[in-house]
C-alpha positions in Angstrom: 32.2 -3.6 8.6 29.1 -2.7 10.5 27.3 -5.3 12.7 23.9 -6.2 11.9 21.1 -4.8 14.1 19.0 -7.7 15.4 15.3 -7.3 15.1 13.7 -8.3 18.4 9.9 -8.5 19.3 8.8 -7.4 22.5 5.5 -8.2 24.2 3.2 -5.3 24.6 1.3 -5.1 28.0 -2.5 -4.2 28.0 -4.2 -4.3 31.4 -1.4 -6.6 32.7 -1.9 -9.0 29.7 1.1 -9.5 27.5 0.2 -9.7 23.9 2.4 -10.4 20.9 2.8 -7.3 18.7 2.2 -9.7 15.7 -1.6 -10.0 17.0 -1.8 -6.2 17.1 -0.3 -6.0 13.6 -2.8 -8.6 12.2 -5.7 -6.8 13.8 -4.4 -3.4 12.4 -4.0 -5.1 8.9 -7.6 -6.3 8.8 -9.5 -3.0 8.3 -6.8 -1.7 5.8 -7.4 -4.9 3.8 -11.1 -4.3 4.0 -10.7 -0.8 2.8 -8.7 -1.9 -0.2 -11.2 -4.5 -1.0 -13.9 -1.9 -0.8 -12.0 0.5 -3.2 -11.6 -2.4 -5.6 -15.1 -3.2 -5.7 -16.2 0.4 -5.8 -14.2 1.1 -8.9 -15.1 -2.2 -10.4 -11.6 -3.4 -10.6 -12.4 -6.8 -9.4 -13.3 -7.9 -13.0 -9.6 -8.1 -13.5 -9.1 -10.5 -10.6 -9.3 -14.2 -11.6 -9.6 -15.7 -8.1 -11.0 -13.2 -5.7 -10.6 -14.9 -2.3 -7.1 -15.8 -3.2 -6.4 -12.2 -4.0 -7.9 -11.1 -0.8 -5.5 -13.5 1.2 -2.5 -12.3 -0.8 -3.5 -8.7 -0.3 -3.7 -9.3 3.5 -0.4 -11.0 3.5 1.3 -8.1 1.8 -0.3 -5.4 4.1 0.5 -7.4 7.1 4.1 -7.8 6.0 4.5 -4.1 5.4 3.0 -3.2 8.8 5.5 -5.6 10.4 8.5 -4.4 8.6 7.7 -0.8 9.2 6.9 -1.3 12.8 9.3 0.2 15.5 9.0 -2.7 17.9 
């Protein structure tokens, strides 16, 4: 039986300031969410969305989760 690999999060040093990678993932997820939101409005798919702000928050959480799971850190 194989041992499970432990997922560890290590801080990232930027100009001698340690930052959590989750902060960077959250900042990286914002423009992607806005891009998807723009495409939804551009192609008028927002008419199928019942509660738009709830949808945007859920979309952000999904994108943030995908980025976090795919990250090598």
